[in-house]
Backbone of each chain as ProteinMPNN parsed JSONL, in Angstrom:
{"seq_chain_A": "MKRIIIPALLALLCVCAPLSCLSAKARDATLVPALQTAWPGVRADVEVGIEDAHLQDPAPVHQIVEDLQGAIEHGDQVALSIAPWGVLAPYGERGVSARVARKEISSLVAQSLLERLRNFGDAINKLRIQ", "coords_chain_A": {"N_chain_A": [[-1.888, -49.706, 12.213], [-1.224, -48.36, 14.583], [1.468, -48.136, 14.321], [1.719, -46.137, 12.56], [0.31, -43.989, 13.643], [1.522, -43.305, 16.16], [4.26, -42.411, 15.52], [3.451, -40.292, 13.881], [2.05, -38.635, 15.627], [4.092, -38.021, 17.425], [5.812, -36.635, 15.727], [4.203, -34.451, 15.094], [3.94, -33.27, 17.628], [6.598, -32.608, 18.083], [6.941, -30.609, 16.215], [4.999, -28.745, 16.934], [5.276, -28.222, 19.723], [7.686, -26.627, 20.288], [6.779, -24.295, 19.164], [4.901, -23.439, 20.851], [5.629, -21.473, 22.572], [5.312, -19.104, 21.352], [3.9, -16.762, 22.04], [5.274, -15.69, 24.261], [7.715, -15.167, 23.034], [6.988, -13.268, 21.118], [6.244, -11.156, 22.737], [8.681, -10.568, 23.907], [10.294, -10.03, 21.688], [9.025, -8.076, 20.133], [7.143, -6.416, 21.544], [8.372, -5.445, 23.921], [10.703, -4.078, 22.856], [9.269, -2.108, 21.471], [8.041, -0.695, 23.534], [10.351, 0.284, 24.688], [11.211, 2.019, 22.708], [9.183, 3.953, 22.679], [9.143, 4.965, 25.248], [10.885, 7.242, 26.099], [9.559, 9.566, 25.085], [7.032, 9.246, 26.237], [7.711, 9.32, 28.931], [8.625, 11.934, 29.142], [6.236, 13.401, 28.81], [4.822, 12.499, 31.063], [6.434, 13.48, 33.109], [6.216, 16.24, 32.768], [3.56, 16.46, 33.456], [3.602, 15.667, 36.162], [5.106, 17.706, 37.239], [3.409, 19.84, 36.67], [1.294, 19.245, 38.314], [1.977, 20.037, 40.826], [2.514, 18.562, 43.233], [2.358, 17.833, 46.749], [4.118, 15.998, 47.811], [6.024, 14.744, 45.567], [7.683, 12.579, 45.387], [6.946, 9.728, 45.642], [5.614, 9.269, 43.191], [7.58, 9.926, 41.361], [9.281, 7.858, 41.976], [7.907, 5.663, 40.966], [8.122, 6.239, 38.274], [10.886, 6.014, 37.965], [11.211, 3.308, 38.589], [9.836, 2.137, 36.475], [11.405, 3.045, 34.399], [13.759, 1.598, 34.915], [12.805, -1.035, 34.537], [12.168, -0.952, 31.854], [14.626, -0.35, 30.661], [16.033, -2.695, 31.247], [14.488, -4.501, 29.975], [12.677, -5.985, 31.4], [10.224, -8.121, 31.563], [8.492, -9.097, 33.542], [8.547, -7.158, 35.58], [7.594, -5.036, 34.063], [5.065, -5.935, 33.477], [3.745, -5.675, 35.853], [3.823, -3.053, 36.347], [2.586, -0.009, 37.646], [0.905, 1.459, 35.615], [-1.5, 2.724, 35.494], [-1.376, 4.647, 37.453], [0.44, 6.472, 36.446], [-0.534, 7.249, 33.932], [-2.606, 9.324, 34.067], [-1.004, 11.518, 34.734], [0.537, 11.718, 32.481], [-1.41, 12.494, 30.604], [-2.14, 14.902, 31.729], [0.247, 16.237, 31.434], [0.389, 16.533, 28.656], [-1.801, 18.213, 28.225], [-0.877, 20.42, 29.655], [1.231, 21.211, 28.057], [-0.123, 22.075, 25.827], [-1.474, 24.245, 26.944], [0.686, 25.888, 27.502], [1.308, 26.614, 25.013], [3.196, 25.206, 23.707], [2.717, 23.063, 22.119], [0.269, 22.36, 19.533], [-3.337, 21.848, 19.774], [-4.048, 19.825, 18.069], [-1.66, 18.476, 17.614], [-1.403, 17.537, 20.152], [-3.196, 15.422, 20.137], [-1.815, 13.383, 18.87], [0.139, 12.814, 20.766], [-1.448, 11.981, 22.878], [-2.571, 9.715, 21.772], [-0.31, 8.133, 21.692], [0.115, 7.721, 24.429], [-2.144, 6.162, 24.982], [-1.643, 3.899, 23.386], [0.705, 3.033, 24.574], [-0.192, 2.286, 27.117], [-1.92, 0.212, 26.32], [-0.033, -1.564, 25.33], [1.418, -2.215, 27.639], [-0.627, -3.501, 28.992], [-0.932, -5.728, 27.347], [1.291, -7.178, 28.027], [0.532, -8.148, 30.413], [-1.301, -10.137, 29.932], [-0.802, -13.337, 29.834]], "CA_chain_A": [[-2.248, -48.293, 12.335], [-0.476, -47.772, 15.705], [2.835, -47.836, 13.855], [1.655, -44.869, 11.822], [-0.222, -42.931, 14.507], [2.467, -42.845, 17.196], [5.278, -41.515, 14.938], [2.809, -39.066, 13.369], [1.782, -37.787, 16.8], [5.379, -37.515, 17.941], [6.298, -35.625, 14.776], [3.369, -33.252, 15.261], [4.297, -32.635, 18.898], [7.942, -32.028, 17.928], [6.805, -29.369, 15.448], [4.13, -27.776, 17.625], [5.687, -27.876, 21.09], [8.563, -25.448, 20.361], [6.049, -23.096, 18.739], [3.91, -23.083, 21.858], [6.082, -20.307, 23.332], [5.235, -17.972, 20.416], [3.415, -15.561, 22.721], [6.36, -15.116, 25.069], [8.728, -14.637, 22.115], [6.467, -12.038, 20.496], [6.326, -10.092, 23.755], [10.085, -10.231, 24.101], [10.936, -9.562, 20.454], [8.386, -6.906, 19.503], [6.45, -5.481, 22.435], [9.329, -4.789, 24.816], [11.43, -3.044, 22.102], [8.347, -1.004, 21.148], [7.931, 0.094, 24.774], [11.639, 0.989, 24.87], [11.25, 3.118, 21.733], [8.196, 4.988, 23.015], [9.259, 5.418, 26.639], [11.4, 8.602, 26.339], [8.492, 10.547, 24.836], [5.993, 9.052, 27.252], [8.262, 9.79, 30.208], [8.655, 13.408, 29.108], [4.862, 13.883, 29.065], [4.478, 12.187, 32.458], [7.17, 14.379, 34.006], [5.585, 17.567, 32.682], [2.313, 16.354, 34.23], [3.923, 15.646, 37.605], [5.536, 19.078, 37.569], [2.232, 20.704, 36.588], [0.344, 18.921, 39.39], [2.468, 20.665, 42.067], [2.22, 17.642, 44.338], [3.032, 18.144, 48.016], [5.263, 15.079, 47.85], [6.037, 14.015, 44.281], [8.685, 11.497, 45.405], [6.421, 8.383, 45.313], [5.297, 9.166, 41.758], [8.885, 9.874, 40.679], [9.842, 6.524, 42.185], [7.243, 4.763, 40.001], [8.737, 6.539, 36.971], [12.237, 5.427, 37.97], [11.074, 1.845, 38.541], [9.453, 1.786, 35.107], [12.618, 3.288, 33.596], [14.65, 0.446, 35.116], [12.199, -2.224, 33.907], [12.267, -0.79, 30.398], [16.055, -0.473, 30.293], [16.454, -4.095, 31.35], [13.549, -5.36, 29.24], [12.151, -6.907, 32.403], [8.791, -8.315, 31.275], [7.703, -9.289, 34.763], [8.404, -5.847, 36.223], [6.736, -4.213, 33.204], [3.683, -6.422, 33.53], [3.094, -5.244, 37.102], [4.035, -1.606, 36.502], [1.301, 0.677, 37.877], [0.721, 2.464, 34.569], [-2.729, 3.461, 35.817], [-1.024, 5.813, 38.284], [1.193, 7.441, 35.639], [-1.268, 7.694, 32.74], [-3.233, 10.646, 34.241], [0.041, 12.557, 34.696], [0.883, 11.873, 31.067], [-2.472, 13.293, 29.971], [-2.02, 16.25, 32.282], [1.435, 16.829, 30.817], [0.044, 16.934, 27.285], [-2.658, 19.4, 28.356], [-0.029, 21.538, 30.1], [2.004, 21.653, 26.888], [-1.053, 22.861, 24.984], [-1.713, 25.506, 27.659], [1.904, 26.708, 27.368], [1.454, 26.838, 23.559], [4.368, 24.46, 23.235], [2.173, 22.233, 21.036], [-1.13, 22.684, 19.207], [-4.265, 20.833, 20.291], [-4.036, 18.687, 17.139], [-0.437, 17.722, 17.933], [-1.689, 16.856, 21.428], [-3.897, 14.16, 19.859], [-0.794, 12.366, 18.571], [0.781, 12.451, 22.029], [-2.429, 11.216, 23.667], [-2.656, 8.382, 21.128], [0.869, 7.371, 22.139], [-0.135, 7.282, 25.812], [-3.118, 5.049, 24.932], [-0.958, 2.707, 22.851], [1.671, 2.586, 25.586], [-1.001, 1.575, 28.115], [-2.376, -1.053, 25.721], [1.128, -2.463, 25.231], [1.678, -2.72, 29.004], [-1.692, -4.47, 29.29], [-0.657, -6.962, 26.591], [2.297, -7.947, 28.769], [-0.127, -8.755, 31.576], [-2.087, -11.307, 29.522], [0.118, -14.404, 29.41]], "C_chain_A": [[-1.451, -47.607, 13.45], [0.928, -47.358, 15.269], [2.876, -46.522, 13.089], [1.3, -43.726, 12.769], [0.817, -42.398, 15.483], [3.58, -41.976, 16.603], [4.679, -40.207, 14.435], [2.534, -38.096, 14.512], [3.07, -37.186, 17.346], [5.935, -36.423, 17.035], [5.534, -34.321, 14.945], [3.747, -32.508, 16.543], [5.679, -31.981, 18.809], [7.877, -30.702, 17.175], [6.074, -28.322, 16.276], [4.665, -27.33, 18.983], [6.633, -26.674, 21.147], [7.841, -24.158, 19.989], [5.078, -22.615, 19.812], [4.372, -21.927, 22.742], [6.11, -19.067, 22.428], [4.87, -16.673, 21.128], [4.531, -14.882, 23.505], [7.42, -14.495, 24.169], [8.269, -13.328, 21.491], [6.542, -10.875, 21.475], [7.766, -9.608, 23.894], [10.682, -9.546, 22.871], [10.298, -8.303, 19.869], [7.816, -5.904, 20.512], [7.422, -4.729, 23.351], [10.168, -3.747, 24.052], [10.543, -1.841, 21.741], [8.179, -0.089, 22.368], [9.206, 0.909, 25.002], [11.742, 2.181, 23.925], [10.368, 4.278, 22.184], [8.44, 5.648, 24.373], [9.816, 6.851, 26.801], [10.336, 9.694, 26.139], [7.39, 10.471, 25.87], [6.466, 9.621, 28.587], [8.267, 11.32, 30.261], [7.272, 13.98, 29.409], [4.469, 13.672, 30.525], [5.174, 13.182, 33.396], [6.631, 15.803, 33.954], [4.307, 17.571, 33.523], [2.564, 16.373, 35.73], [4.301, 17.056, 38.058], [4.324, 20.007, 37.632], [1.255, 20.469, 37.745], [0.732, 19.561, 40.719], [2.126, 19.82, 43.288], [2.987, 18.053, 45.595], [4.282, 17.266, 48.173], [5.292, 14.264, 46.558], [6.95, 12.791, 44.278], [8.103, 10.113, 45.066], [6.129, 8.209, 43.821], [6.6, 9.097, 40.949], [9.517, 8.489, 40.828], [9.234, 5.512, 41.214], [7.854, 4.961, 38.612], [10.116, 5.879, 36.889], [12.191, 3.894, 37.884], [10.732, 1.388, 37.123], [10.636, 1.969, 34.157], [13.562, 2.081, 33.686], [14.12, -0.798, 34.415], [12.335, -2.145, 32.393], [13.709, -0.955, 29.933], [16.498, -1.935, 30.265], [15.549, -5.047, 30.577], [12.919, -6.396, 30.153], [10.629, -7.039, 32.251], [7.941, -8.433, 32.53], [7.464, -7.949, 35.444], [7.484, -4.94, 35.387], [5.272, -4.62, 33.345], [2.966, -5.998, 34.81], [3.279, -3.741, 37.341], [2.687, -0.895, 36.666], [1.088, 1.818, 36.877], [-0.522, 3.323, 34.847], [-2.462, 4.689, 36.68], [-0.384, 6.892, 37.411], [0.387, 8.029, 34.479], [-1.936, 9.066, 32.924], [-2.208, 11.791, 34.238], [0.496, 12.796, 33.264], [-0.132, 12.759, 30.354], [-2.408, 14.743, 30.447], [-0.833, 16.982, 31.653], [1.146, 17.32, 29.406], [-0.826, 18.195, 27.326], [-1.834, 20.625, 28.751], [0.777, 22.087, 28.921], [1.136, 22.479, 25.939], [-1.261, 24.232, 25.629], [-0.52, 26.452, 27.53], [2.181, 27.081, 25.906], [2.735, 26.213, 23.001], [3.976, 23.564, 22.056], [0.74, 22.678, 20.75], [-2.035, 21.577, 19.751], [-4.325, 19.62, 19.356], [-2.788, 17.823, 17.346], [-0.663, 16.926, 19.228], [-2.367, 15.507, 21.193], [-2.912, 13.031, 19.553], [-0.136, 11.879, 19.854], [-0.159, 11.623, 22.912], [-2.603, 9.802, 23.102], [-1.473, 7.508, 21.577], [0.675, 6.869, 23.583], [-1.098, 6.096, 25.842], [-2.434, 3.764, 24.453], [0.037, 2.137, 23.861], [0.946, 1.774, 26.669], [-1.486, 0.23, 27.587], [-1.235, -2.069, 25.657], [1.474, -3.048, 26.599], [0.625, -3.783, 29.355], [-1.465, -5.793, 28.572], [0.379, -7.827, 27.31], [1.657, -8.681, 29.942], [-0.854, -10.035, 31.207], [-1.131, -12.361, 28.996], [-0.556, -15.744, 29.515]], "O_chain_A": [[-1.049, -46.452, 13.319], [1.496, -46.385, 15.764], [3.92, -45.879, 12.98], [1.892, -42.648, 12.717], [0.979, -41.186, 15.623], [3.834, -40.892, 17.129], [5.299, -39.149, 14.539], [2.755, -36.891, 14.386], [3.129, -36.003, 17.684], [6.462, -35.416, 17.509], [6.114, -33.235, 14.942], [3.862, -31.282, 16.551], [5.903, -30.92, 19.392], [8.649, -29.783, 17.451], [6.474, -27.159, 16.318], [4.515, -26.164, 19.347], [6.422, -25.779, 21.966], [8.221, -23.072, 20.425], [4.505, -21.531, 19.705], [3.604, -21.444, 23.574], [6.833, -18.107, 22.697], [5.449, -15.62, 20.86], [4.714, -13.667, 23.43], [7.963, -13.435, 24.48], [9.054, -12.39, 21.349], [6.862, -9.75, 21.094], [8.033, -8.41, 23.985], [11.471, -8.609, 22.99], [10.972, -7.54, 19.176], [7.983, -4.694, 20.356], [7.301, -3.517, 23.53], [10.335, -2.632, 24.547], [11.011, -0.702, 21.711], [8.176, 1.135, 22.242], [9.159, 2.057, 25.445], [12.288, 3.223, 24.286], [10.758, 5.441, 22.083], [7.989, 6.768, 24.61], [9.256, 7.615, 27.586], [10.238, 10.628, 26.935], [6.876, 11.492, 26.326], [5.721, 10.311, 29.283], [7.953, 11.919, 31.29], [7.147, 14.934, 30.177], [3.862, 14.543, 31.149], [4.574, 13.663, 34.357], [6.591, 16.494, 34.972], [4.006, 18.547, 34.21], [1.83, 17.016, 36.481], [3.873, 17.528, 39.111], [4.219, 20.85, 38.523], [0.49, 21.359, 38.116], [-0.084, 19.623, 41.639], [1.528, 20.304, 44.249], [4.11, 18.552, 45.52], [5.341, 17.724, 48.603], [4.655, 13.214, 46.469], [6.996, 12.049, 43.297], [8.705, 9.386, 44.276], [6.364, 7.141, 43.255], [6.716, 8.33, 39.994], [10.199, 8.008, 39.924], [9.922, 4.629, 40.703], [8.076, 4.003, 37.872], [10.467, 5.267, 35.879], [13.009, 3.268, 37.208], [11.261, 0.39, 36.632], [10.849, 1.172, 33.242], [14.089, 1.609, 32.678], [14.877, -1.531, 33.779], [12.587, -3.152, 31.731], [13.975, -1.621, 28.932], [17.239, -2.357, 29.377], [15.803, -6.251, 30.525], [12.659, -7.53, 29.748], [9.86, -6.206, 32.731], [6.816, -7.936, 32.581], [6.341, -7.631, 35.839], [6.695, -4.173, 35.938], [4.369, -3.783, 33.336], [1.737, -5.962, 34.857], [2.933, -3.226, 38.405], [1.754, -1.154, 35.906], [1.09, 2.991, 37.249], [-0.576, 4.496, 34.478], [-3.223, 5.656, 36.647], [-0.632, 8.082, 37.607], [0.603, 9.177, 34.09], [-1.846, 9.902, 32.025], [-2.511, 12.899, 33.794], [0.801, 13.924, 32.877], [0.235, 13.658, 29.598], [-2.598, 15.679, 29.671], [-0.898, 18.18, 31.376], [1.6, 18.393, 29.007], [-0.61, 19.129, 26.555], [-2.06, 21.725, 28.248], [0.977, 23.297, 28.811], [1.596, 23.447, 25.333], [-1.229, 25.257, 24.947], [-0.691, 27.669, 27.457], [3.154, 27.771, 25.602], [3.269, 26.637, 21.976], [4.759, 23.333, 21.135], [0.082, 23.286, 21.595], [-1.563, 20.508, 20.138], [-4.619, 18.511, 19.802], [-2.852, 16.596, 17.264], [-0.183, 15.802, 19.377], [-2.15, 14.56, 21.949], [-3.136, 11.878, 19.921], [0.118, 10.686, 20.018], [0.268, 10.694, 23.598], [-2.76, 8.833, 23.844], [-1.622, 6.308, 21.809], [1.028, 5.735, 23.907], [-0.913, 5.15, 26.608], [-2.617, 2.692, 25.029], [0.191, 0.922, 23.985], [1.415, 0.712, 27.08], [-1.47, -0.77, 28.305], [-1.429, -3.261, 25.893], [1.786, -4.234, 26.711], [0.943, -4.821, 29.934], [-1.765, -6.857, 29.113], [0.349, -9.054, 27.214], [2.168, -9.7, 30.407], [-1.016, -10.924, 32.043], [-0.695, -12.292, 27.846], [0.052, -16.768, 29.204]]}, "seq_chain_B": "MKQEFKNVLDAALRDTKVSVKADSAALAAYAAERTAYLATLVGQPGYDLALAAERDNVVLKAGILAVGQADAAQARLIGIIQGALGLGSQLMAGGA", "coords_chain_B": {"N_chain_B": [[-11.252, -41.448, 9.407], [-8.627, -40.686, 9.39], [-8.605, -38.866, 7.317], [-10.182, -36.905, 8.412], [-8.543, -36.021, 10.442], [-6.478, -34.897, 8.91], [-7.921, -32.874, 7.687], [-8.553, -31.221, 9.85], [-6.021, -30.272, 10.56], [-5.26, -28.944, 8.165], [-7.212, -26.928, 8.021], [-6.622, -25.458, 10.298], [-4.048, -24.48, 9.755], [-4.574, -22.963, 7.485], [-6.298, -20.993, 8.51], [-4.539, -19.712, 10.248], [-2.728, -18.514, 8.49], [-4.454, -16.692, 7.261], [-4.992, -15.052, 9.427], [-2.473, -13.9, 9.873], [-2.184, -12.365, 7.544], [-4.34, -10.623, 7.856], [-3.574, -9.16, 10.112], [-1.256, -7.872, 9.209], [-2.367, -6.262, 7.297], [-3.974, -4.705, 8.912], [-2.064, -3.294, 10.362], [-0.803, -1.872, 8.313], [-2.907, -0.28, 7.512], [-3.326, 1.216, 9.816], [-0.873, 2.585, 9.991], [-1.056, 4.108, 7.672], [-3.228, 5.704, 8.287], [-2.237, 7.172, 10.47], [-0.14, 8.5, 9.236], [-1.517, 10.107, 7.458], [-2.843, 11.713, 9.268], [-0.674, 12.989, 10.471], [0.204, 14.493, 8.361], [-1.561, 16.576, 8.374], [-0.608, 18.142, 10.329], [1.628, 19.543, 9.707], [3.755, 22.28, 10.089], [2.577, 23.146, 12.383], [2.786, 24.17, 15.882], [5.013, 22.184, 17.709], [5.271, 20.139, 15.928], [7.462, 18.427, 15.507], [7.435, 16.896, 17.826], [5.056, 15.551, 17.445], [5.689, 14.042, 15.216], [7.603, 12.265, 16.263], [5.949, 11.031, 18.13], [4.051, 9.782, 16.499], [5.634, 7.974, 15.127], [6.285, 6.327, 17.302], [3.703, 5.453, 17.865], [3.056, 3.778, 15.694], [5.03, 1.82, 15.937], [4.406, 0.772, 18.468], [1.808, -0.172, 17.952], [2.401, -2.147, 16.095], [3.755, -3.964, 17.731], [1.701, -4.627, 19.526], [-0.176, -5.814, 17.809], [1.353, -7.946, 16.863], [1.689, -9.48, 19.135], [-0.945, -10.137, 19.696], [-1.488, -11.693, 17.483], [0.364, -13.754, 17.863], [-0.609, -14.833, 20.238], [-3.057, -15.81, 19.345], [-2.189, -17.683, 17.475], [-0.804, -19.403, 19.132], [-2.848, -20.359, 20.761], [-4.25, -21.739, 18.844], [-2.406, -23.686, 18.128], [-2.259, -25.147, 20.478], [-4.789, -26.16, 20.443], [-4.575, -27.743, 18.148], [-2.715, -29.66, 18.993], [-4.135, -30.831, 21.088], [-6.338, -31.796, 19.668], [-5.058, -33.6, 17.943], [-4.011, -35.447, 19.751], [-6.381, -36.407, 20.827], [-7.718, -37.518, 18.57], [-5.77, -39.334, 17.764], [-5.661, -41.061, 19.969], [-8.208, -42.122, 19.843], [-8.105, -43.473, 17.415], [-6.143, -45.348, 17.993], [-7.324, -46.737, 20.106], [-9.409, -47.847, 18.791], [-8.118, -49.683, 17.359], [-7.699, -49.853, 14.67]], "CA_chain_B": [[-10.784, -40.609, 10.517], [-7.347, -40.094, 8.976], [-8.937, -37.699, 6.494], [-10.686, -35.905, 9.357], [-7.328, -35.533, 11.097], [-5.797, -34.04, 7.931], [-8.775, -31.691, 7.485], [-8.396, -30.351, 11.029], [-4.707, -29.614, 10.429], [-5.294, -28.025, 7.02], [-8.044, -25.768, 8.368], [-5.898, -24.665, 11.296], [-2.942, -23.781, 9.096], [-5.171, -21.968, 6.583], [-6.789, -19.893, 9.347], [-3.39, -18.984, 10.793], [-2.216, -17.652, 7.419], [-5.418, -15.598, 7.095], [-4.804, -14.158, 10.568], [-1.24, -13.135, 9.649], [-2.458, -11.365, 6.506], [-5.26, -9.625, 8.397], [-2.843, -8.288, 11.023], [-0.38, -7.023, 8.395], [-3.24, -5.26, 6.67], [-4.413, -3.795, 9.98], [-0.933, -2.411, 10.683], [-0.625, -0.968, 7.167], [-4.013, 0.692, 7.554], [-3.07, 2.12, 10.95], [0.256, 3.45, 9.608], [-1.562, 5.058, 6.666], [-4.104, 6.635, 9.017], [-1.405, 8.082, 11.277], [0.614, 9.348, 8.301], [-2.464, 11.113, 6.959], [-3.077, 12.672, 10.362], [0.562, 13.762, 10.631], [0.27, 15.45, 7.234], [-2.389, 17.753, 8.709], [0.05, 18.876, 11.428], [2.833, 20.228, 9.215], [3.779, 23.726, 10.357], [1.964, 23.48, 13.685], [3.725, 24.098, 17.006], [5.195, 20.842, 18.256], [5.214, 19.125, 14.865], [8.534, 17.436, 15.727], [6.978, 15.973, 18.875], [4.015, 14.708, 16.833], [6.385, 13.093, 14.333], [8.159, 11.204, 17.127], [4.83, 10.299, 18.75], [3.428, 8.911, 15.494], [6.571, 6.848, 14.943], [6.073, 5.441, 18.455], [2.37, 4.848, 17.748], [3.086, 2.669, 14.729], [5.868, 0.757, 16.517], [3.627, 0.142, 19.545], [0.696, -0.93, 17.353], [2.993, -3.363, 15.497], [4.005, -4.89, 18.842], [0.409, -5.085, 20.063], [-0.765, -6.741, 16.833], [2.183, -9.16, 16.797], [1.396, -10.3, 20.313], [-2.297, -10.678, 19.499], [-1.352, -12.748, 16.471], [1.072, -14.882, 18.484], [-1.534, -15.45, 21.202], [-4.052, -16.581, 18.585], [-1.503, -18.84, 16.886], [-0.483, -20.332, 20.213], [-4.098, -21.02, 21.164], [-4.587, -22.668, 17.769], [-1.477, -24.825, 18.222], [-2.679, -25.963, 21.618], [-5.963, -26.874, 19.944], [-4.118, -28.787, 17.215], [-2.093, -30.734, 19.78], [-5.211, -31.521, 21.813], [-7.123, -32.535, 18.676], [-4.251, -34.722, 17.452], [-3.957, -36.454, 20.816], [-7.716, -37.018, 20.935], [-7.96, -38.364, 17.407], [-4.802, -40.422, 17.794], [-6.046, -42.028, 20.997], [-9.395, -42.847, 19.353], [-7.663, -44.408, 16.37], [-5.419, -46.462, 18.612], [-8.265, -47.528, 20.898], [-10.205, -48.603, 17.806], [-7.258, -50.754, 16.865], [-7.829, -49.968, 13.214]], "C_chain_B": [[-9.429, -39.961, 10.189], [-7.58, -38.823, 8.172], [-9.413, -36.55, 7.389], [-9.513, -35.207, 10.058], [-6.599, -34.524, 10.193], [-6.601, -32.738, 7.727], [-8.62, -30.692, 8.632], [-7.092, -29.556, 10.914], [-4.71, -28.568, 9.314], [-6.063, -26.755, 7.365], [-7.307, -24.859, 9.341], [-4.793, -23.846, 10.647], [-3.469, -22.673, 8.177], [-5.628, -20.749, 7.393], [-5.641, -19.063, 9.89], [-2.826, -18.034, 9.745], [-3.14, -16.452, 7.206], [-5.22, -14.565, 8.194], [-3.567, -13.285, 10.381], [-1.487, -12.03, 8.63], [-3.336, -10.247, 7.053], [-4.52, -8.648, 9.302], [-1.882, -7.373, 10.274], [-1.193, -5.902, 7.768], [-3.687, -4.235, 7.708], [-3.301, -2.808, 10.326], [-0.708, -1.399, 9.555], [-1.691, 0.117, 7.188], [-3.781, 1.706, 8.675], [-1.944, 3.104, 10.602], [-0.207, 4.512, 8.605], [-2.422, 6.13, 7.335], [-3.273, 7.66, 9.795], [-0.586, 9.017, 10.385], [-0.276, 10.468, 7.785], [-2.728, 12.167, 8.034], [-1.861, 13.587, 10.531], [0.67, 14.841, 9.547], [-0.531, 16.712, 7.543], [-1.698, 18.642, 9.756], [1.269, 19.682, 10.979], [2.708, 21.731, 9.473], [3.181, 24.121, 11.692], [3.018, 23.428, 14.795], [3.792, 22.674, 17.558], [5.151, 19.753, 17.204], [6.269, 18.027, 15.088], [8.132, 16.404, 16.791], [5.918, 15.022, 18.321], [4.65, 13.652, 15.935], [6.948, 11.925, 15.151], [7.033, 10.367, 17.729], [4.191, 9.344, 17.743], [4.336, 7.734, 15.133], [6.345, 5.829, 16.065], [4.729, 4.721, 18.346], [2.387, 3.638, 16.827], [3.909, 1.503, 15.28], [5.09, 0.016, 17.621], [2.498, -0.714, 18.97], [1.217, -2.22, 16.732], [3.236, -4.412, 16.587], [2.71, -5.479, 19.377], [-0.216, -6.12, 19.117], [0.02, -8.051, 16.775], [1.878, -10.081, 17.974], [0.005, -10.922, 20.2], [-2.27, -11.855, 18.54], [-0.686, -13.989, 17.065], [0.169, -15.602, 19.486], [-2.542, -16.338, 20.475], [-3.42, -17.84, 18.004], [-1.21, -19.888, 17.96], [-1.732, -21.097, 20.664], [-4.486, -22.071, 20.124], [-3.685, -23.923, 17.84], [-1.858, -25.752, 19.372], [-3.9, -26.791, 21.216], [-5.576, -28.014, 19.02], [-3.548, -29.975, 17.994], [-3.175, -31.55, 20.498], [-6.027, -32.39, 20.848], [-6.375, -33.763, 18.191], [-4.192, -35.831, 18.493], [-5.29, -37.197, 20.925], [-7.981, -37.982, 19.8], [-7.046, -39.585, 17.411], [-5.216, -41.506, 18.79], [-7.279, -42.824, 20.562], [-9.016, -43.877, 18.307], [-6.991, -45.633, 16.979], [-6.36, -47.361, 19.423], [-9.127, -48.406, 19.981], [-9.431, -49.758, 17.224], [-7.279, -50.92, 15.371], [-6.479, -50.11, 12.532]], "O_chain_B": [[-9.124, -38.856, 10.638], [-6.859, -37.836, 8.318], [-9.091, -35.385, 7.155], [-9.499, -33.989, 10.236], [-6.169, -33.46, 10.637], [-6.03, -31.653, 7.61], [-8.563, -29.482, 8.417], [-7.059, -28.346, 11.137], [-4.225, -27.451, 9.495], [-5.629, -25.647, 7.048], [-7.361, -23.635, 9.221], [-4.622, -22.665, 10.949], [-2.89, -21.59, 8.098], [-5.373, -19.61, 7.004], [-5.751, -17.84, 9.984], [-2.484, -16.893, 10.054], [-2.673, -15.332, 6.998], [-5.271, -13.361, 7.945], [-3.588, -12.092, 10.682], [-1.054, -10.894, 8.822], [-3.115, -9.072, 6.76], [-4.793, -7.448, 9.276], [-1.708, -6.217, 10.659], [-0.762, -4.75, 7.716], [-3.769, -3.042, 7.417], [-3.562, -1.627, 10.555], [-0.455, -0.221, 9.808], [-1.412, 1.285, 6.916], [-4.012, 2.903, 8.5], [-2.045, 4.298, 10.881], [0.201, 5.67, 8.683], [-2.349, 7.309, 6.989], [-3.566, 8.856, 9.78], [-0.364, 10.178, 10.729], [0.145, 11.62, 7.685], [-2.822, 13.359, 7.742], [-2.0, 14.797, 10.711], [1.16, 15.944, 9.79], [-0.219, 17.789, 7.037], [-2.15, 19.754, 10.03], [1.868, 20.41, 11.77], [1.708, 22.363, 9.129], [3.26, 25.281, 12.097], [4.023, 22.727, 14.669], [2.769, 22.047, 17.835], [5.011, 18.575, 17.533], [5.995, 16.845, 14.88], [8.439, 15.218, 16.68], [5.879, 13.844, 18.675], [4.201, 12.506, 15.899], [6.792, 10.76, 14.786], [7.144, 9.145, 17.829], [3.83, 8.221, 18.096], [3.858, 6.632, 14.867], [6.229, 4.63, 15.814], [4.615, 3.543, 18.685], [1.804, 2.6, 17.14], [3.537, 0.341, 15.113], [5.119, -1.213, 17.692], [2.255, -1.829, 19.429], [0.57, -3.264, 16.822], [2.959, -5.595, 16.394], [2.625, -6.677, 19.647], [-0.715, -7.157, 19.553], [-0.562, -9.129, 16.654], [1.817, -11.302, 17.825], [-0.201, -12.081, 20.56], [-2.933, -12.871, 18.75], [-1.104, -15.119, 16.81], [0.181, -16.83, 19.572], [-2.845, -17.449, 20.909], [-4.014, -18.918, 18.028], [-1.347, -21.09, 17.733], [-1.689, -22.302, 20.913], [-4.981, -23.146, 20.462], [-4.141, -25.049, 17.64], [-1.787, -26.976, 19.255], [-4.032, -27.956, 21.59], [-6.147, -29.103, 19.078], [-3.851, -31.132, 17.702], [-3.139, -32.781, 20.516], [-6.363, -33.536, 21.145], [-6.958, -34.836, 18.041], [-4.307, -37.011, 18.161], [-5.337, -38.417, 21.087], [-8.411, -39.115, 20.017], [-7.465, -40.703, 17.11], [-5.135, -42.7, 18.503], [-7.404, -44.014, 20.852], [-9.524, -44.999, 18.3], [-7.216, -46.771, 16.566], [-6.214, -48.583, 19.429], [-9.515, -49.521, 20.329], [-10.004, -50.694, 16.666], [-6.929, -51.977, 14.846], [-6.414, -50.218, 11.308]]}, "name": "protein", "num_of_chains": 2, "seq": "MKRIIIPALLALLCVCAPLSCLSAKARDATLVPALQTAWPGVRADVEVGIEDAHLQDPAPVHQIVEDLQGAIEHGDQVALSIAPWGVLAPYGERGVSARVARKEISSLVAQSLLERLRNFGDAINKLRIQMKQEFKNVLDAALRDTKVSVKADSAALAAYAAERTAYLATLVGQPGYDLALAAERDNVVLKAGILAVGQADAAQARLIGIIQGALGLGSQLMAGGA"}
């Protein structure tokens, strides 16, 4: 029986072990490209929100945006996973509201933009769970 | 015990296939939902922005679902490896 079990176990481990990095591959192959696709639109909303907030010193928030831009451009999963999206998300929502107030978009169109912000946040959170 | 070993593997593989189908269906349903919503926005101010946002929504959801699916598959594989090692060691210890 040992002559059967050991080769069978080794064969199983040879098949399963390479597949055990499926999660990391899925993050790299699907989630990061999705974030890269969505980022320009998300960034635009965030920047409108920062502008609308009339911050005394907007530089720190702009720096977070630039850091996230760099992480997205380079597909840096580690930097993305620690990106302080919680700081930027309220500016994104504010930006969408500001666009509605300026009549640039309708309130129904705003729902699509807000959904994108939620999905973007969920995607960043998925990178955190490894 | 050999049959038990085979049953564990078969069940794991069957469940993984079900999970893949469920996630594809979930993405198709989400895409259909967003398309239907987009259809209500035609002619509204900012429609072009909504179109781009809905494209991003579906792409992001696909990524989120793919990662969820991969996480589940990976957890299942770890379970399979652990189960195989456990069963294998019992078989060998039994000297059958």
